[in-house]
Chimera marker file (.cmm) of the C-alpha trace (Angstrom):
<marker_set name="trace">
<marker id="1" x="-7.411" y="-3.186" z="-18.983" r="1" g="1" b="0" radius="0.5"/>
<marker id="2" x="-4.194" y="-4.564" z="-20.471" r="1" g="1" b="0" radius="0.5"/>
<marker id="3" x="-1.028" y="-3.353" z="-18.214" r="1" g="1" b="0" radius="0.5"/>
<marker id="4" x="2.452" y="-3.909" z="-19.262" r="1" g="1" b="0" radius="0.5"/>
<marker id="5" x="4.715" y="-4.187" z="-16.135" r="1" g="1" b="0" radius="0.5"/>
<marker id="6" x="8.595" y="-4.264" z="-15.830" r="1" g="1" b="0" radius="0.5"/>
<marker id="7" x="11.480" y="-3.704" z="-13.356" r="1" g="1" b="0" radius="0.5"/>
<marker id="8" x="14.865" y="-4.243" z="-12.428" r="1" g="1" b="0" radius="0.5"/>
<marker id="9" x="16.095" y="-6.573" z="-9.733" r="1" g="1" b="0" radius="0.5"/>
<marker id="10" x="15.261" y="-4.109" z="-7.057" r="1" g="1" b="0" radius="0.5"/>
<marker id="11" x="11.716" y="-3.713" z="-8.174" r="1" g="1" b="0" radius="0.5"/>
<marker id="12" x="11.320" y="-7.481" z="-8.526" r="1" g="1" b="0" radius="0.5"/>
<marker id="13" x="9.504" y="-8.464" z="-5.314" r="1" g="1" b="0" radius="0.5"/>
<marker id="14" x="6.924" y="-5.519" z="-5.713" r="1" g="1" b="0" radius="0.5"/>
<marker id="15" x="6.422" y="-6.344" z="-9.458" r="1" g="1" b="0" radius="0.5"/>
<marker id="16" x="5.313" y="-9.827" z="-8.494" r="1" g="1" b="0" radius="0.5"/>
<marker id="17" x="3.007" y="-8.386" z="-5.782" r="1" g="1" b="0" radius="0.5"/>
<marker id="18" x="1.572" y="-5.927" z="-8.189" r="1" g="1" b="0" radius="0.5"/>
<marker id="19" x="1.140" y="-8.556" z="-10.935" r="1" g="1" b="0" radius="0.5"/>
<marker id="20" x="-0.936" y="-10.414" z="-8.469" r="1" g="1" b="0" radius="0.5"/>
<marker id="21" x="-2.939" y="-7.454" z="-7.408" r="1" g="1" b="0" radius="0.5"/>
<marker id="22" x="-3.736" y="-6.577" z="-11.136" r="1" g="1" b="0" radius="0.5"/>
<marker id="23" x="-4.472" y="-10.118" z="-12.171" r="1" g="1" b="0" radius="0.5"/>
<marker id="24" x="-6.899" y="-10.389" z="-9.163" r="1" g="1" b="0" radius="0.5"/>
<marker id="25" x="-8.483" y="-7.124" z="-10.245" r="1" g="1" b="0" radius="0.5"/>
<marker id="26" x="-9.160" y="-8.691" z="-13.720" r="1" g="1" b="0" radius="0.5"/>
<marker id="27" x="-6.430" y="-6.917" z="-15.634" r="1" g="1" b="0" radius="0.5"/>
<marker id="28" x="-4.414" y="-8.651" z="-18.341" r="1" g="1" b="0" radius="0.5"/>
<marker id="29" x="-0.821" y="-8.282" z="-17.419" r="1" g="1" b="0" radius="0.5"/>
<marker id="30" x="2.171" y="-8.465" z="-19.802" r="1" g="1" b="0" radius="0.5"/>
<marker id="31" x="5.336" y="-8.925" z="-17.851" r="1" g="1" b="0" radius="0.5"/>
<marker id="32" x="8.586" y="-7.902" z="-19.586" r="1" g="1" b="0" radius="0.5"/>
<marker id="33" x="10.934" y="-8.831" z="-16.783" r="1" g="1" b="0" radius="0.5"/>
<marker id="34" x="13.169" y="-8.816" z="-14.854" r="1" g="1" b="0" radius="0.5"/>
<marker id="35" x="12.777" y="-12.615" z="-14.104" r="1" g="1" b="0" radius="0.5"/>
<marker id="36" x="13.954" y="-12.490" z="-10.655" r="1" g="1" b="0" radius="0.5"/>
<marker id="37" x="15.413" y="-10.206" z="-7.795" r="1" g="1" b="0" radius="0.5"/>
<marker id="38" x="18.696" y="-12.137" z="-7.304" r="1" g="1" b="0" radius="0.5"/>
<marker id="39" x="20.601" y="-11.263" z="-10.382" r="1" g="1" b="0" radius="0.5"/>
<marker id="40" x="21.524" y="-7.628" z="-11.183" r="1" g="1" b="0" radius="0.5"/>
<marker id="41" x="19.650" y="-6.421" z="-14.084" r="1" g="1" b="0" radius="0.5"/>
<marker id="42" x="19.487" y="-3.088" z="-16.201" r="1" g="1" b="0" radius="0.5"/>
<marker id="43" x="16.211" y="-1.248" z="-15.868" r="1" g="1" b="0" radius="0.5"/>
<marker id="44" x="16.504" y="0.455" z="-19.123" r="1" g="1" b="0" radius="0.5"/>
<marker id="45" x="16.019" y="-2.892" z="-21.133" r="1" g="1" b="0" radius="0.5"/>
<marker id="46" x="12.664" y="-3.570" z="-19.268" r="1" g="1" b="0" radius="0.5"/>
<marker id="47" x="11.173" y="-0.021" z="-18.959" r="1" g="1" b="0" radius="0.5"/>
<marker id="48" x="11.746" y="0.880" z="-22.449" r="1" g="1" b="0" radius="0.5"/>
<marker id="49" x="9.837" y="-2.422" z="-23.659" r="1" g="1" b="0" radius="0.5"/>
<marker id="50" x="6.897" y="-1.450" z="-21.137" r="1" g="1" b="0" radius="0.5"/>
<marker id="51" x="7.015" y="2.096" z="-22.816" r="1" g="1" b="0" radius="0.5"/>
<marker id="52" x="7.055" y="0.799" z="-26.276" r="1" g="1" b="0" radius="0.5"/>
<marker id="53" x="4.135" y="-1.624" z="-25.726" r="1" g="1" b="0" radius="0.5"/>
<marker id="54" x="2.110" y="1.240" z="-24.492" r="1" g="1" b="0" radius="0.5"/>
<marker id="55" x="3.080" y="3.677" z="-27.314" r="1" g="1" b="0" radius="0.5"/>
<marker id="56" x="2.253" y="0.986" z="-29.908" r="1" g="1" b="0" radius="0.5"/>
<marker id="57" x="-1.145" y="0.462" z="-28.293" r="1" g="1" b="0" radius="0.5"/>
<marker id="58" x="-0.438" y="-3.233" z="-27.233" r="1" g="1" b="0" radius="0.5"/>
<marker id="59" x="-0.891" y="-2.067" z="-23.660" r="1" g="1" b="0" radius="0.5"/>
<marker id="60" x="-3.431" y="0.480" z="-22.267" r="1" g="1" b="0" radius="0.5"/>
<marker id="61" x="-1.043" y="1.399" z="-19.469" r="1" g="1" b="0" radius="0.5"/>
<marker id="62" x="2.242" y="0.586" z="-18.038" r="1" g="1" b="0" radius="0.5"/>
<marker id="63" x="4.096" y="0.315" z="-14.691" r="1" g="1" b="0" radius="0.5"/>
<marker id="64" x="7.824" y="0.488" z="-14.229" r="1" g="1" b="0" radius="0.5"/>
<marker id="65" x="9.543" y="-0.155" z="-10.952" r="1" g="1" b="0" radius="0.5"/>
<marker id="66" x="13.189" y="-0.032" z="-9.390" r="1" g="1" b="0" radius="0.5"/>
<marker id="67" x="14.753" y="1.027" z="-6.320" r="1" g="1" b="0" radius="0.5"/>
<marker id="68" x="13.754" y="4.436" z="-6.595" r="1" g="1" b="0" radius="0.5"/>
<marker id="69" x="11.687" y="4.645" z="-9.635" r="1" g="1" b="0" radius="0.5"/>
<marker id="70" x="13.471" y="7.676" z="-10.968" r="1" g="1" b="0" radius="0.5"/>
<marker id="71" x="15.687" y="6.104" z="-13.772" r="1" g="1" b="0" radius="0.5"/>
<marker id="72" x="12.695" y="3.753" z="-14.647" r="1" g="1" b="0" radius="0.5"/>
<marker id="73" x="10.403" y="6.676" z="-15.350" r="1" g="1" b="0" radius="0.5"/>
<marker id="74" x="13.163" y="8.731" z="-17.180" r="1" g="1" b="0" radius="0.5"/>
<marker id="75" x="13.668" y="5.686" z="-19.478" r="1" g="1" b="0" radius="0.5"/>
<marker id="76" x="9.993" y="5.354" z="-20.108" r="1" g="1" b="0" radius="0.5"/>
<marker id="77" x="9.779" y="9.146" z="-20.972" r="1" g="1" b="0" radius="0.5"/>
<marker id="78" x="12.157" y="8.679" z="-23.781" r="1" g="1" b="0" radius="0.5"/>
<marker id="79" x="9.807" y="6.902" z="-25.791" r="1" g="1" b="0" radius="0.5"/>
<marker id="80" x="7.434" y="9.231" z="-27.992" r="1" g="1" b="0" radius="0.5"/>
<marker id="81" x="3.970" y="9.357" z="-26.804" r="1" g="1" b="0" radius="0.5"/>
<marker id="82" x="4.897" y="8.369" z="-23.220" r="1" g="1" b="0" radius="0.5"/>
<marker id="83" x="3.899" y="10.481" z="-20.144" r="1" g="1" b="0" radius="0.5"/>
<marker id="84" x="5.456" y="8.517" z="-17.364" r="1" g="1" b="0" radius="0.5"/>
<marker id="85" x="4.942" y="9.916" z="-13.880" r="1" g="1" b="0" radius="0.5"/>
<marker id="86" x="6.911" y="8.870" z="-10.682" r="1" g="1" b="0" radius="0.5"/>
<marker id="87" x="4.283" y="8.594" z="-8.099" r="1" g="1" b="0" radius="0.5"/>
<marker id="88" x="5.469" y="7.390" z="-4.580" r="1" g="1" b="0" radius="0.5"/>
<marker id="89" x="2.055" y="8.851" z="-2.951" r="1" g="1" b="0" radius="0.5"/>
<marker id="90" x="-1.602" y="9.043" z="-3.681" r="1" g="1" b="0" radius="0.5"/>
<marker id="91" x="-1.645" y="12.715" z="-4.278" r="1" g="1" b="0" radius="0.5"/>
<marker id="92" x="0.637" y="12.481" z="-7.147" r="1" g="1" b="0" radius="0.5"/>
<marker id="93" x="-0.790" y="9.499" z="-8.681" r="1" g="1" b="0" radius="0.5"/>
<marker id="94" x="-4.282" y="11.062" z="-8.716" r="1" g="1" b="0" radius="0.5"/>
<marker id="95" x="-2.799" y="14.302" z="-10.269" r="1" g="1" b="0" radius="0.5"/>
<marker id="96" x="-0.578" y="12.489" z="-12.762" r="1" g="1" b="0" radius="0.5"/>
<marker id="97" x="-3.892" y="11.131" z="-14.254" r="1" g="1" b="0" radius="0.5"/>
<marker id="98" x="-6.352" y="14.004" z="-13.844" r="1" g="1" b="0" radius="0.5"/>
<marker id="99" x="-3.703" y="16.771" z="-15.121" r="1" g="1" b="0" radius="0.5"/>
<marker id="100" x="-1.147" y="14.995" z="-17.136" r="1" g="1" b="0" radius="0.5"/>
<marker id="101" x="-3.025" y="11.787" z="-18.563" r="1" g="1" b="0" radius="0.5"/>
<marker id="102" x="0.029" y="9.611" z="-17.531" r="1" g="1" b="0" radius="0.5"/>
<marker id="103" x="0.204" y="6.466" z="-19.266" r="1" g="1" b="0" radius="0.5"/>
<marker id="104" x="3.086" y="4.802" z="-17.429" r="1" g="1" b="0" radius="0.5"/>
<marker id="105" x="3.461" y="4.803" z="-13.662" r="1" g="1" b="0" radius="0.5"/>
<marker id="106" x="6.768" y="4.596" z="-11.870" r="1" g="1" b="0" radius="0.5"/>
<marker id="107" x="7.304" y="3.640" z="-8.238" r="1" g="1" b="0" radius="0.5"/>
<marker id="108" x="10.333" y="3.063" z="-6.089" r="1" g="1" b="0" radius="0.5"/>
<marker id="109" x="10.269" y="-0.230" z="-4.502" r="1" g="1" b="0" radius="0.5"/>
<marker id="110" x="12.775" y="0.813" z="-1.885" r="1" g="1" b="0" radius="0.5"/>
<marker id="111" x="10.491" y="3.828" z="-1.150" r="1" g="1" b="0" radius="0.5"/>
<marker id="112" x="6.987" y="2.628" z="-1.181" r="1" g="1" b="0" radius="0.5"/>
<marker id="113" x="5.709" y="-0.282" z="1.029" r="1" g="1" b="0" radius="0.5"/>
<marker id="114" x="3.830" y="-2.991" z="-1.022" r="1" g="1" b="0" radius="0.5"/>
<marker id="115" x="0.418" y="-1.990" z="0.690" r="1" g="1" b="0" radius="0.5"/>
<marker id="116" x="0.879" y="1.592" z="-0.315" r="1" g="1" b="0" radius="0.5"/>
<marker id="117" x="2.029" y="0.689" z="-3.736" r="1" g="1" b="0" radius="0.5"/>
<marker id="118" x="-1.183" y="-1.303" z="-4.433" r="1" g="1" b="0" radius="0.5"/>
<marker id="119" x="-3.317" y="1.579" z="-3.259" r="1" g="1" b="0" radius="0.5"/>
<marker id="120" x="-1.109" y="3.962" z="-5.394" r="1" g="1" b="0" radius="0.5"/>
<marker id="121" x="-1.736" y="1.531" z="-8.488" r="1" g="1" b="0" radius="0.5"/>
<marker id="122" x="-5.558" y="1.318" z="-7.755" r="1" g="1" b="0" radius="0.5"/>
<marker id="123" x="-5.961" y="5.224" z="-7.632" r="1" g="1" b="0" radius="0.5"/>
<marker id="124" x="-3.822" y="5.768" z="-10.636" r="1" g="1" b="0" radius="0.5"/>
<marker id="125" x="-5.883" y="3.039" z="-12.738" r="1" g="1" b="0" radius="0.5"/>
<marker id="126" x="-9.178" y="4.395" z="-11.576" r="1" g="1" b="0" radius="0.5"/>
<marker id="127" x="-8.600" y="8.147" z="-11.941" r="1" g="1" b="0" radius="0.5"/>
<marker id="128" x="-9.832" y="9.484" z="-15.222" r="1" g="1" b="0" radius="0.5"/>
<marker id="129" x="-8.121" y="12.453" z="-17.362" r="1" g="1" b="0" radius="0.5"/>
<marker id="130" x="-9.832" y="15.779" z="-16.223" r="1" g="1" b="0" radius="0.5"/>
<marker id="131" x="-9.525" y="17.149" z="-19.854" r="1" g="1" b="0" radius="0.5"/>
<marker id="132" x="-10.152" y="20.897" z="-20.108" r="1" g="1" b="0" radius="0.5"/>
<marker id="133" x="-7.345" y="23.281" z="-19.735" r="1" g="1" b="0" radius="0.5"/>
<marker id="134" x="-4.952" y="20.231" z="-19.595" r="1" g="1" b="0" radius="0.5"/>
<marker id="135" x="-5.724" y="19.145" z="-23.108" r="1" g="1" b="0" radius="0.5"/>
<marker id="136" x="-3.812" y="22.256" z="-24.386" r="1" g="1" b="0" radius="0.5"/>
<marker id="137" x="-0.955" y="21.652" z="-22.184" r="1" g="1" b="0" radius="0.5"/>
<marker id="138" x="-0.595" y="18.053" z="-23.442" r="1" g="1" b="0" radius="0.5"/>
<marker id="139" x="-0.681" y="19.487" z="-26.860" r="1" g="1" b="0" radius="0.5"/>
<marker id="140" x="2.174" y="21.632" z="-26.118" r="1" g="1" b="0" radius="0.5"/>
<marker id="141" x="4.127" y="18.656" z="-24.650" r="1" g="1" b="0" radius="0.5"/>
<marker id="142" x="3.381" y="16.836" z="-27.927" r="1" g="1" b="0" radius="0.5"/>
<marker id="143" x="4.672" y="19.772" z="-29.680" r="1" g="1" b="0" radius="0.5"/>
<marker id="144" x="8.024" y="19.635" z="-27.880" r="1" g="1" b="0" radius="0.5"/>
<marker id="145" x="8.316" y="16.092" z="-28.318" r="1" g="1" b="0" radius="0.5"/>
<marker id="146" x="8.006" y="16.373" z="-31.974" r="1" g="1" b="0" radius="0.5"/>
<marker id="147" x="10.544" y="19.233" z="-31.942" r="1" g="1" b="0" radius="0.5"/>
<marker id="148" x="8.119" y="21.829" z="-33.205" r="1" g="1" b="0" radius="0.5"/>
<marker id="149" x="8.734" y="23.943" z="-29.970" r="1" g="1" b="0" radius="0.5"/>
<link id1="1" id2="2" r="1" g="1" b="0" radius="0.2"/>
<link id1="2" id2="3" r="1" g="1" b="0" radius="0.2"/>
<link id1="3" id2="4" r="1" g="1" b="0" radius="0.2"/>
<link id1="4" id2="5" r="1" g="1" b="0" radius="0.2"/>
<link id1="5" id2="6" r="1" g="1" b="0" radius="0.2"/>
<link id1="6" id2="7" r="1" g="1" b="0" radius="0.2"/>
<link id1="7" id2="8" r="1" g="1" b="0" radius="0.2"/>
<link id1="8" id2="9" r="1" g="1" b="0" radius="0.2"/>
<link id1="9" id2="10" r="1" g="1" b="0" radius="0.2"/>
<link id1="10" id2="11" r="1" g="1" b="0" radius="0.2"/>
<link id1="11" id2="12" r="1" g="1" b="0" radius="0.2"/>
<link id1="12" id2="13" r="1" g="1" b="0" radius="0.2"/>
<link id1="13" id2="14" r="1" g="1" b="0" radius="0.2"/>
<link id1="14" id2="15" r="1" g="1" b="0" radius="0.2"/>
<link id1="15" id2="16" r="1" g="1" b="0" radius="0.2"/>
<link id1="16" id2="17" r="1" g="1" b="0" radius="0.2"/>
<link id1="17" id2="18" r="1" g="1" b="0" radius="0.2"/>
<link id1="18" id2="19" r="1" g="1" b="0" radius="0.2"/>
<link id1="19" id2="20" r="1" g="1" b="0" radius="0.2"/>
<link id1="20" id2="21" r="1" g="1" b="0" radius="0.2"/>
<link id1="21" id2="22" r="1" g="1" b="0" radius="0.2"/>
<link id1="22" id2="23" r="1" g="1" b="0" radius="0.2"/>
<link id1="23" id2="24" r="1" g="1" b="0" radius="0.2"/>
<link id1="24" id2="25" r="1" g="1" b="0" radius="0.2"/>
<link id1="25" id2="26" r="1" g="1" b="0" radius="0.2"/>
<link id1="26" id2="27" r="1" g="1" b="0" radius="0.2"/>
<link id1="27" id2="28" r="1" g="1" b="0" radius="0.2"/>
<link id1="28" id2="29" r="1" g="1" b="0" radius="0.2"/>
<link id1="29" id2="30" r="1" g="1" b="0" radius="0.2"/>
<link id1="30" id2="31" r="1" g="1" b="0" radius="0.2"/>
<link id1="31" id2="32" r="1" g="1" b="0" radius="0.2"/>
<link id1="32" id2="33" r="1" g="1" b="0" radius="0.2"/>
<link id1="33" id2="34" r="1" g="1" b="0" radius="0.2"/>
<link id1="34" id2="35" r="1" g="1" b="0" radius="0.2"/>
<link id1="35" id2="36" r="1" g="1" b="0" radius="0.2"/>
<link id1="36" id2="37" r="1" g="1" b="0" radius="0.2"/>
<link id1="37" id2="38" r="1" g="1" b="0" radius="0.2"/>
<link id1="38" id2="39" r="1" g="1" b="0" radius="0.2"/>
<link id1="39" id2="40" r="1" g="1" b="0" radius="0.2"/>
<link id1="40" id2="41" r="1" g="1" b="0" radius="0.2"/>
<link id1="41" id2="42" r="1" g="1" b="0" radius="0.2"/>
<link id1="42" id2="43" r="1" g="1" b="0" radius="0.2"/>
<link id1="43" id2="44" r="1" g="1" b="0" radius="0.2"/>
<link id1="44" id2="45" r="1" g="1" b="0" radius="0.2"/>
<link id1="45" id2="46" r="1" g="1" b="0" radius="0.2"/>
<link id1="46" id2="47" r="1" g="1" b="0" radius="0.2"/>
<link id1="47" id2="48" r="1" g="1" b="0" radius="0.2"/>
<link id1="48" id2="49" r="1" g="1" b="0" radius="0.2"/>
<link id1="49" id2="50" r="1" g="1" b="0" radius="0.2"/>
<link id1="50" id2="51" r="1" g="1" b="0" radius="0.2"/>
<link id1="51" id2="52" r="1" g="1" b="0" radius="0.2"/>
<link id1="52" id2="53" r="1" g="1" b="0" radius="0.2"/>
<link id1="53" id2="54" r="1" g="1" b="0" radius="0.2"/>
<link id1="54" id2="55" r="1" g="1" b="0" radius="0.2"/>
<link id1="55" id2="56" r="1" g="1" b="0" radius="0.2"/>
<link id1="56" id2="57" r="1" g="1" b="0" radius="0.2"/>
<link id1="57" id2="58" r="1" g="1" b="0" radius="0.2"/>
<link id1="58" id2="59" r="1" g="1" b="0" radius="0.2"/>
<link id1="59" id2="60" r="1" g="1" b="0" radius="0.2"/>
<link id1="60" id2="61" r="1" g="1" b="0" radius="0.2"/>
<link id1="61" id2="62" r="1" g="1" b="0" radius="0.2"/>
<link id1="62" id2="63" r="1" g="1" b="0" radius="0.2"/>
<link id1="63" id2="64" r="1" g="1" b="0" radius="0.2"/>
<link id1="64" id2="65" r="1" g="1" b="0" radius="0.2"/>
<link id1="65" id2="66" r="1" g="1" b="0" radius="0.2"/>
<link id1="66" id2="67" r="1" g="1" b="0" radius="0.2"/>
<link id1="67" id2="68" r="1" g="1" b="0" radius="0.2"/>
<link id1="68" id2="69" r="1" g="1" b="0" radius="0.2"/>
<link id1="69" id2="70" r="1" g="1" b="0" radius="0.2"/>
<link id1="70" id2="71" r="1" g="1" b="0" radius="0.2"/>
<link id1="71" id2="72" r="1" g="1" b="0" radius="0.2"/>
<link id1="72" id2="73" r="1" g="1" b="0" radius="0.2"/>
<link id1="73" id2="74" r="1" g="1" b="0" radius="0.2"/>
<link id1="74" id2="75" r="1" g="1" b="0" radius="0.2"/>
<link id1="75" id2="76" r="1" g="1" b="0" radius="0.2"/>
<link id1="76" id2="77" r="1" g="1" b="0" radius="0.2"/>
<link id1="77" id2="78" r="1" g="1" b="0" radius="0.2"/>
<link id1="78" id2="79" r="1" g="1" b="0" radius="0.2"/>
<link id1="79" id2="80" r="1" g="1" b="0" radius="0.2"/>
<link id1="80" id2="81" r="1" g="1" b="0" radius="0.2"/>
<link id1="81" id2="82" r="1" g="1" b="0" radius="0.2"/>
<link id1="82" id2="83" r="1" g="1" b="0" radius="0.2"/>
<link id1="83" id2="84" r="1" g="1" b="0" radius="0.2"/>
<link id1="84" id2="85" r="1" g="1" b="0" radius="0.2"/>
<link id1="85" id2="86" r="1" g="1" b="0" radius="0.2"/>
<link id1="86" id2="87" r="1" g="1" b="0" radius="0.2"/>
<link id1="87" id2="88" r="1" g="1" b="0" radius="0.2"/>
<link id1="88" id2="89" r="1" g="1" b="0" radius="0.2"/>
<link id1="89" id2="90" r="1" g="1" b="0" radius="0.2"/>
<link id1="90" id2="91" r="1" g="1" b="0" radius="0.2"/>
<link id1="91" id2="92" r="1" g="1" b="0" radius="0.2"/>
<link id1="92" id2="93" r="1" g="1" b="0" radius="0.2"/>
<link id1="93" id2="94" r="1" g="1" b="0" radius="0.2"/>
<link id1="94" id2="95" r="1" g="1" b="0" radius="0.2"/>
<link id1="95" id2="96" r="1" g="1" b="0" radius="0.2"/>
<link id1="96" id2="97" r="1" g="1" b="0" radius="0.2"/>
<link id1="97" id2="98" r="1" g="1" b="0" radius="0.2"/>
<link id1="98" id2="99" r="1" g="1" b="0" radius="0.2"/>
<link id1="99" id2="100" r="1" g="1" b="0" radius="0.2"/>
<link id1="100" id2="101" r="1" g="1" b="0" radius="0.2"/>
<link id1="101" id2="102" r="1" g="1" b="0" radius="0.2"/>
<link id1="102" id2="103" r="1" g="1" b="0" radius="0.2"/>
<link id1="103" id2="104" r="1" g="1" b="0" radius="0.2"/>
<link id1="104" id2="105" r="1" g="1" b="0" radius="0.2"/>
<link id1="105" id2="106" r="1" g="1" b="0" radius="0.2"/>
<link id1="106" id2="107" r="1" g="1" b="0" radius="0.2"/>
<link id1="107" id2="108" r="1" g="1" b="0" radius="0.2"/>
<link id1="108" id2="109" r="1" g="1" b="0" radius="0.2"/>
<link id1="109" id2="110" r="1" g="1" b="0" radius="0.2"/>
<link id1="110" id2="111" r="1" g="1" b="0" radius="0.2"/>
<link id1="111" id2="112" r="1" g="1" b="0" radius="0.2"/>
<link id1="112" id2="113" r="1" g="1" b="0" radius="0.2"/>
<link id1="113" id2="114" r="1" g="1" b="0" radius="0.2"/>
<link id1="114" id2="115" r="1" g="1" b="0" radius="0.2"/>
<link id1="115" id2="116" r="1" g="1" b="0" radius="0.2"/>
<link id1="116" id2="117" r="1" g="1" b="0" radius="0.2"/>
<link id1="117" id2="118" r="1" g="1" b="0" radius="0.2"/>
<link id1="118" id2="119" r="1" g="1" b="0" radius="0.2"/>
<link id1="119" id2="120" r="1" g="1" b="0" radius="0.2"/>
<link id1="120" id2="121" r="1" g="1" b="0" radius="0.2"/>
<link id1="121" id2="122" r="1" g="1" b="0" radius="0.2"/>
<link id1="122" id2="123" r="1" g="1" b="0" radius="0.2"/>
<link id1="123" id2="124" r="1" g="1" b="0" radius="0.2"/>
<link id1="124" id2="125" r="1" g="1" b="0" radius="0.2"/>
<link id1="125" id2="126" r="1" g="1" b="0" radius="0.2"/>
<link id1="126" id2="127" r="1" g="1" b="0" radius="0.2"/>
<link id1="127" id2="128" r="1" g="1" b="0" radius="0.2"/>
<link id1="128" id2="129" r="1" g="1" b="0" radius="0.2"/>
<link id1="129" id2="130" r="1" g="1" b="0" radius="0.2"/>
<link id1="130" id2="131" r="1" g="1" b="0" radius="0.2"/>
<link id1="131" id2="132" r="1" g="1" b="0" radius="0.2"/>
<link id1="132" id2="133" r="1" g="1" b="0" radius="0.2"/>
<link id1="133" id2="134" r="1" g="1" b="0" radius="0.2"/>
<link id1="134" id2="135" r="1" g="1" b="0" radius="0.2"/>
<link id1="135" id2="136" r="1" g="1" b="0" radius="0.2"/>
<link id1="136" id2="137" r="1" g="1" b="0" radius="0.2"/>
<link id1="137" id2="138" r="1" g="1" b="0" radius="0.2"/>
<link id1="138" id2="139" r="1" g="1" b="0" radius="0.2"/>
<link id1="139" id2="140" r="1" g="1" b="0" radius="0.2"/>
<link id1="140" id2="141" r="1" g="1" b="0" radius="0.2"/>
<link id1="141" id2="142" r="1" g="1" b="0" radius="0.2"/>
<link id1="142" id2="143" r="1" g="1" b="0" radius="0.2"/>
<link id1="143" id2="144" r="1" g="1" b="0" radius="0.2"/>
<link id1="144" id2="145" r="1" g="1" b="0" radius="0.2"/>
<link id1="145" id2="146" r="1" g="1" b="0" radius="0.2"/>
<link id1="146" id2="147" r="1" g="1" b="0" radius="0.2"/>
<link id1="147" id2="148" r="1" g="1" b="0" radius="0.2"/>
<link id1="148" id2="149" r="1" g="1" b="0" radius="0.2"/>
</marker_set>
């Protein structure tokens, strides 16, 4: 799977850990930055690029990281076609895929330990969309996004 990943300075150490985890798992990783954790950086610059790569089909999924993951997930959701979910635990990671077909995962590097983050990412990547009653709901979200509701 091709996965885009981006972060701000707070998410940089976790991004590096998750990149290695993904590459070890055979995934193709598109790293859009930040380049280091020392210099302050603005998460919208990196997170919108992750979302755009996913929306254009240049990445299958995306991961956005920051201190809390809140702003990063909000930015990703501004891009049409993106369903970004903030998942700092295994339960929401699983449900975001099963029920919402989330295509971007947000996590807070100051909230989630690296070992848990890898497990969240593993669950999120391996959980399929359930379909069924959720398809209609995603259709309603799409209508809202297009301004039809």
